[in-house]
N, CA, C and O atoms as CSV, one atom per row, in Angstrom:
chain,resi,resn,atom,element,x,y,z
A,1,MET,N,N,0.396,-1.319,-0.021
A,1,MET,CA,C,-0.125,-0.070,-0.099
A,1,MET,C,C,1.001,1.224,0.443
A,1,MET,O,O,1.843,1.357,1.331
A,2,SER,N,N,0.242,2.319,-1.062
A,2,SER,CA,C,1.886,3.277,-0.977
A,2,SER,C,C,0.982,4.589,0.044
A,2,SER,O,O,-0.248,4.643,0.061
A,3,GLY,N,N,1.821,5.494,0.778
A,3,GLY,CA,C,1.569,6.130,1.485
A,3,GLY,C,C,-0.025,7.512,0.926
A,3,GLY,O,O,-0.909,7.692,0.088
A,4,LYS,N,N,0.411,7.917,1.787
A,4,LYS,CA,C,-0.507,9.079,1.330
A,4,LYS,C,C,0.010,11.029,1.735
A,4,LYS,O,O,0.971,11.291,2.459
A,5,ILE,N,N,-0.735,11.940,1.181
A,5,ILE,CA,C,0.478,13.389,1.867
A,5,ILE,C,C,-0.543,13.754,1.140
A,5,ILE,O,O,-0.582,13.408,-0.041
A,6,PHE,N,N,-1.945,14.808,1.909
A,6,PHE,CA,C,-2.864,15.181,2.767
A,6,PHE,C,C,-2.285,16.820,2.815
A,6,PHE,O,O,-1.317,17.465,3.217
A,7,TYR,N,N,-3.359,16.965,2.236
A,7,TYR,CA,C,-2.801,19.012,1.684
A,7,TYR,C,C,-3.948,19.768,1.400
A,7,TYR,O,O,-4.901,19.389,0.720
A,8,ARG,N,N,-3.736,21.471,2.264
A,8,ARG,CA,C,-4.837,22.110,2.044
A,8,ARG,C,C,-4.453,23.047,0.996
A,8,ARG,O,O,-3.234,23.170,0.880
A,9,GLU,N,N,-5.356,23.923,-0.005
A,9,GLU,CA,C,-5.063,25.187,-0.036
A,9,GLU,C,C,-4.895,25.908,1.253
A,9,GLU,O,O,-5.210,25.491,2.368
A,10,ARG,N,N,-4.238,27.297,0.880
A,10,ARG,CA,C,-4.108,27.919,1.933
A,10,ARG,C,C,-4.979,28.651,1.819
A,10,ARG,O,O,-5.728,28.489,0.855
A,11,ARG,N,N,-5.255,29.881,2.875
A,11,ARG,CA,C,-6.736,30.605,3.004
A,11,ARG,C,C,-6.216,32.174,2.848
A,11,ARG,O,O,-7.126,32.949,2.556
A,12,LYS,N,N,-5.199,32.633,2.962
A,12,LYS,CA,C,-4.421,34.073,2.119
A,12,LYS,C,C,-3.952,33.781,1.518
A,12,LYS,O,O,-2.765,33.589,1.780
A,13,THR,N,N,-4.416,33.508,0.278
A,13,THR,CA,C,-3.564,34.256,-1.066
A,13,THR,C,C,-4.131,34.779,-2.321
A,13,THR,O,O,-4.897,34.286,-3.148
A,14,ALA,N,N,-3.547,35.900,-2.231
A,14,ALA,CA,C,-4.027,36.263,-3.700
A,14,ALA,C,C,-4.156,35.987,-4.812
A,14,ALA,O,O,-3.116,35.672,-5.390
A,15,GLU,N,N,-5.388,35.974,-5.581
A,15,GLU,CA,C,-5.456,35.460,-6.891
A,15,GLU,C,C,-4.322,36.145,-7.776
A,15,GLU,O,O,-4.117,37.355,-7.869
A,16,GLY,N,N,-3.632,35.121,-8.403
A,16,GLY,CA,C,-2.642,35.452,-9.260
A,16,GLY,C,C,-1.295,35.773,-8.679
A,16,GLY,O,O,-0.455,36.337,-9.380
A,17,ALA,N,N,-1.027,35.415,-7.322
A,17,ALA,CA,C,-0.026,35.601,-6.771
A,17,ALA,C,C,1.151,35.043,-7.091
A,17,ALA,O,O,0.892,34.141,-6.295
A,18,LYS,N,N,1.983,34.797,-7.422
A,18,LYS,CA,C,3.322,34.268,-7.280
A,18,LYS,C,C,3.671,33.211,-5.904
A,18,LYS,O,O,4.740,32.647,-5.669
A,19,GLN,N,N,2.331,33.161,-5.067
A,19,GLN,CA,C,3.697,32.248,-3.851
A,19,GLN,C,C,2.500,30.801,-4.165
A,19,GLN,O,O,1.594,30.382,-4.884
A,20,ALA,N,N,3.390,30.517,-2.966
A,20,ALA,CA,C,3.214,28.649,-2.631
A,20,ALA,C,C,1.985,28.395,-2.383
A,20,ALA,O,O,1.691,28.906,-1.303
A,21,ARG,N,N,0.885,27.711,-2.976
A,21,ARG,CA,C,-0.844,28.388,-2.423
A,21,ARG,C,C,-0.679,26.539,-1.376
A,21,ARG,O,O,-1.323,26.009,-2.282
A,22,TYR,N,N,-0.576,26.099,-1.016
A,22,TYR,CA,C,-0.656,24.579,-0.695
A,22,TYR,C,C,0.369,24.282,0.834
A,22,TYR,O,O,1.540,24.578,1.072
A,23,MET,N,N,-0.234,23.878,1.313
A,23,MET,CA,C,0.458,23.599,2.406
A,23,MET,C,C,-0.040,21.837,2.749
A,23,MET,O,O,-1.220,21.505,2.868
A,24,VAL,N,N,1.120,20.885,2.861
A,24,VAL,CA,C,1.057,20.228,3.870
A,24,VAL,C,C,-0.037,19.803,5.287
A,24,VAL,O,O,0.102,20.726,6.090
A,25,VAL,N,N,-0.652,19.166,5.632
A,25,VAL,CA,C,-0.948,18.630,6.941
A,25,VAL,C,C,-0.904,17.550,7.648
A,25,VAL,O,O,-1.044,17.443,8.866
A,26,ALA,N,N,-0.624,16.408,6.547
A,26,ALA,CA,C,-0.576,14.859,7.449
A,26,ALA,C,C,0.283,14.053,6.110
A,26,ALA,O,O,0.233,14.346,4.915
A,27,VAL,N,N,1.012,13.026,6.737
A,27,VAL,CA,C,1.471,11.978,5.842
A,27,VAL,C,C,1.246,11.202,6.691
A,27,VAL,O,O,1.268,11.360,7.912
A,28,ALA,N,N,0.930,9.987,5.862
A,28,ALA,CA,C,0.595,8.598,6.231
A,28,ALA,C,C,1.219,7.179,5.590
A,28,ALA,O,O,0.877,6.767,4.482
A,29,ASP,N,N,1.890,6.703,6.188
A,29,ASP,CA,C,2.829,5.604,5.411
A,29,ASP,C,C,3.861,6.204,5.175
A,29,ASP,O,O,4.447,5.672,6.118
A,30,VAL,N,N,4.543,6.785,4.792
A,30,VAL,CA,C,4.996,7.079,4.259
A,30,VAL,C,C,6.590,7.760,5.242
A,30,VAL,O,O,6.214,8.664,5.989
A,31,ASN,N,N,7.809,7.565,5.336
A,31,ASN,CA,C,8.929,8.059,6.466
A,31,ASN,C,C,9.783,9.213,5.727
A,31,ASN,O,O,10.838,8.886,5.181
A,32,LEU,N,N,9.308,10.686,5.696
A,32,LEU,CA,C,8.609,11.537,4.929
A,32,LEU,C,C,9.164,12.384,6.431
A,32,LEU,O,O,8.963,12.125,7.618
A,33,LYS,N,N,9.742,13.212,5.921
A,33,LYS,CA,C,10.178,14.962,6.572
A,33,LYS,C,C,9.529,16.503,5.664
A,33,LYS,O,O,9.561,16.684,4.447
A,34,VAL,N,N,9.093,17.241,6.499
A,34,VAL,CA,C,8.615,17.846,5.321
A,34,VAL,C,C,9.251,18.989,6.377
A,34,VAL,O,O,9.136,18.929,7.601
A,35,PHE,N,N,10.095,20.267,5.469
A,35,PHE,CA,C,10.205,21.679,6.237
A,35,PHE,C,C,10.054,22.597,6.018
A,35,PHE,O,O,10.249,23.671,6.587
A,36,GLY,N,N,9.445,22.119,4.611
A,36,GLY,CA,C,8.893,24.170,3.643
A,36,GLY,C,C,7.381,24.308,4.519
A,36,GLY,O,O,6.522,23.455,4.743
A,37,LYS,N,N,7.423,25.035,4.710
A,37,LYS,CA,C,5.706,25.939,4.992
A,37,LYS,C,C,4.412,25.704,4.301
A,37,LYS,O,O,3.309,25.290,4.658
A,38,HIS,N,N,4.992,26.161,3.066
A,38,HIS,CA,C,4.136,26.068,2.313
A,38,HIS,C,C,4.864,25.437,0.397
A,38,HIS,O,O,5.990,25.156,-0.015
A,39,LEU,N,N,4.159,25.455,0.074
A,39,LEU,CA,C,4.689,24.461,-0.958
A,39,LEU,C,C,3.671,25.020,-2.100
A,39,LEU,O,O,2.617,25.555,-1.758
A,40,ARG,N,N,4.132,24.833,-3.869
A,40,ARG,CA,C,3.771,24.489,-5.097
A,40,ARG,C,C,3.439,22.992,-5.321
A,40,ARG,O,O,4.025,21.978,-4.943
A,41,MET,N,N,2.073,23.210,-6.210
A,41,MET,CA,C,1.679,21.663,-6.333
A,41,MET,C,C,2.504,20.961,-6.942
A,41,MET,O,O,2.483,19.770,-6.632
A,42,SER,N,N,3.497,21.383,-7.983
A,42,SER,CA,C,4.200,20.764,-8.633
A,42,SER,C,C,5.162,20.781,-8.022
A,42,SER,O,O,5.985,20.187,-8.718
A,43,GLU,N,N,5.957,21.321,-6.462
A,43,GLU,CA,C,6.766,20.335,-5.789
A,43,GLU,C,C,6.054,19.083,-5.306
A,43,GLU,O,O,6.402,17.928,-5.550
A,44,MET,N,N,4.630,19.616,-4.325
A,44,MET,CA,C,4.188,18.231,-3.584
A,44,MET,C,C,4.328,16.933,-4.640
A,44,MET,O,O,4.633,15.783,-4.324
A,45,GLN,N,N,3.943,17.568,-6.328
A,45,GLN,CA,C,3.914,16.393,-7.054
A,45,GLN,C,C,4.511,15.635,-7.209
A,45,GLN,O,O,4.296,14.439,-7.403
A,46,ALA,N,N,5.992,16.618,-7.107
A,46,ALA,CA,C,7.506,15.682,-7.145
A,46,ALA,C,C,7.899,14.880,-6.264
A,46,ALA,O,O,8.641,13.916,-6.454
A,47,ILE,N,N,7.200,15.393,-4.764
A,47,ILE,CA,C,7.681,14.639,-3.638
A,47,ILE,C,C,7.298,13.587,-3.565
A,47,ILE,O,O,7.962,12.675,-3.074
A,48,ALA,N,N,5.886,13.427,-4.132
A,48,ALA,CA,C,5.252,12.842,-3.507
A,48,ALA,C,C,5.315,11.020,-4.448
A,48,ALA,O,O,5.166,9.845,-4.113
A,49,GLU,N,N,5.682,11.926,-5.948
A,49,GLU,CA,C,6.175,10.986,-6.288
A,49,GLU,C,C,7.675,10.271,-6.337
A,49,GLU,O,O,7.738,9.138,-6.814
A,50,GLY,N,N,8.700,10.815,-5.925
A,50,GLY,CA,C,9.796,10.186,-5.585
A,50,GLY,C,C,9.474,9.104,-4.240
A,50,GLY,O,O,9.969,7.978,-4.255
A,51,VAL,N,N,8.783,9.468,-3.329
A,51,VAL,CA,C,8.489,8.539,-2.354
A,51,VAL,C,C,6.937,7.258,-2.498
A,51,VAL,O,O,6.482,6.490,-1.651
A,52,GLY,N,N,6.516,7.518,-3.917
A,52,GLY,CA,C,5.594,6.070,-3.823
A,52,GLY,C,C,4.171,6.792,-3.594
A,52,GLY,O,O,3.190,6.206,-4.051
A,53,ALA,N,N,3.963,8.107,-2.874
A,53,ALA,CA,C,2.244,8.368,-2.275
A,53,ALA,C,C,1.582,8.873,-3.183
A,53,ALA,O,O,1.978,9.073,-4.331
A,54,GLU,N,N,0.351,9.159,-2.667
A,54,GLU,CA,C,-0.758,9.768,-3.136
A,54,GLU,C,C,-1.032,10.548,-2.433
A,54,GLU,O,O,-0.882,10.576,-1.212
A,55,LEU,N,N,-1.755,11.763,-3.555
A,55,LEU,CA,C,-1.779,13.388,-2.818
A,55,LEU,C,C,-3.246,13.749,-2.836
A,55,LEU,O,O,-3.815,14.195,-3.832
A,56,VAL,N,N,-3.909,13.492,-1.486
A,56,VAL,CA,C,-5.049,14.175,-1.077
A,56,VAL,C,C,-5.664,15.244,-0.402
A,56,VAL,O,O,-5.696,15.576,0.783
A,57,ALA,N,N,-6.331,15.885,-1.833
A,57,ALA,CA,C,-6.941,17.123,-0.827
A,57,ALA,C,C,-7.912,16.863,-0.048
A,57,ALA,O,O,-8.852,16.075,-0.147
A,58,LEU,N,N,-7.492,17.868,1.032
A,58,LEU,CA,C,-8.267,18.045,1.740
A,58,LEU,C,C,-9.553,19.207,1.381
A,58,LEU,O,O,-9.533,20.215,0.675
A,59,PRO,N,N,-10.841,18.470,2.342
A,59,PRO,CA,C,-12.397,19.372,1.460
A,59,PRO,C,C,-12.509,20.558,2.525
A,59,PRO,O,O,-12.146,20.517,3.700
A,60,ARG,N,N,-13.168,21.756,1.757
A,60,ARG,CA,C,-12.946,22.910,2.773
A,60,ARG,C,C,-14.364,22.386,3.634
A,60,ARG,O,O,-15.135,21.544,3.173
A,61,GLY,N,N,-14.542,23.060,4.976
A,61,GLY,CA,C,-16.190,23.274,5.519
A,61,GLY,C,C,-17.133,23.519,5.018
A,61,GLY,O,O,-17.016,24.180,3.986
A,62,PRO,N,N,-18.418,23.168,5.422
A,62,PRO,CA,C,-19.583,23.635,5.012
A,62,PRO,C,C,-19.649,25.207,5.445
A,62,PRO,O,O,-20.577,25.842,4.945
A,63,LYS,N,N,-18.532,26.084,6.550
A,63,LYS,CA,C,-18.536,26.872,6.469
A,63,LYS,C,C,-18.092,27.812,4.842
A,63,LYS,O,O,-18.938,28.566,4.361
A,64,HIS,N,N,-16.832,27.647,4.210
A,64,HIS,CA,C,-16.606,27.916,3.441
A,64,HIS,C,C,-16.952,27.695,2.196
A,64,HIS,O,O,-16.079,28.044,1.401
A,65,GLU,N,N,-18.081,27.159,1.634
A,65,GLU,CA,C,-18.448,26.450,0.973
A,65,GLU,C,C,-19.768,27.633,-0.335
A,65,GLU,O,O,-20.426,27.612,-1.375
A,66,GLY,N,N,-19.403,28.356,0.696
A,66,GLY,CA,C,-20.762,29.566,-0.554
A,66,GLY,C,C,-19.126,30.668,-1.087
A,66,GLY,O,O,-19.115,30.955,-2.284
A,67,GLY,N,N,-18.308,31.023,-0.518
A,67,GLY,CA,C,-17.493,32.056,-0.695
A,67,GLY,C,C,-15.968,32.061,0.001
A,67,GLY,O,O,-15.367,31.068,0.411
A,68,GLU,N,N,-15.486,33.509,0.023
A,68,GLU,CA,C,-14.173,33.044,-0.156
A,68,GLU,C,C,-13.708,33.488,0.818
A,68,GLU,O,O,-12.510,33.271,1.000
A,69,GLU,N,N,-14.458,34.277,1.822
A,69,GLU,CA,C,-14.682,35.608,3.586
A,69,GLU,C,C,-13.929,34.169,4.579
A,69,GLU,O,O,-14.358,33.024,4.721
A,70,ASP,N,N,-12.807,34.759,5.073
A,70,ASP,CA,C,-12.383,34.447,6.085
A,70,ASP,C,C,-12.616,35.501,7.460
A,70,ASP,O,O,-12.944,36.673,7.274
A,71,ASP,N,N,-12.375,34.856,9.062
A,71,ASP,CA,C,-13.028,36.273,9.739
A,71,ASP,C,C,-11.583,36.095,10.166
A,71,ASP,O,O,-11.203,36.890,11.026
A,72,GLU,N,N,-10.584,35.079,9.670
A,72,GLU,CA,C,-8.770,35.154,10.436
A,72,GLU,C,C,-8.147,36.534,10.004
A,72,GLU,O,O,-7.007,36.833,10.357
């Protein structure tokens, strides 16, 4: 069984900004240490391919289904 890398999209990124948009939240069944705080999708895909893991996007909660408003 291959491992899984769970990630989510960052909350505070501007549309079109050249910032890394994703954050690794958890890793299962993979011997992996992640030192970067925010990653680009291409970086995560390369890491997943290198360790033989599957990328799993975490869904947003029902509070955030309608819009992009954040109270934080």
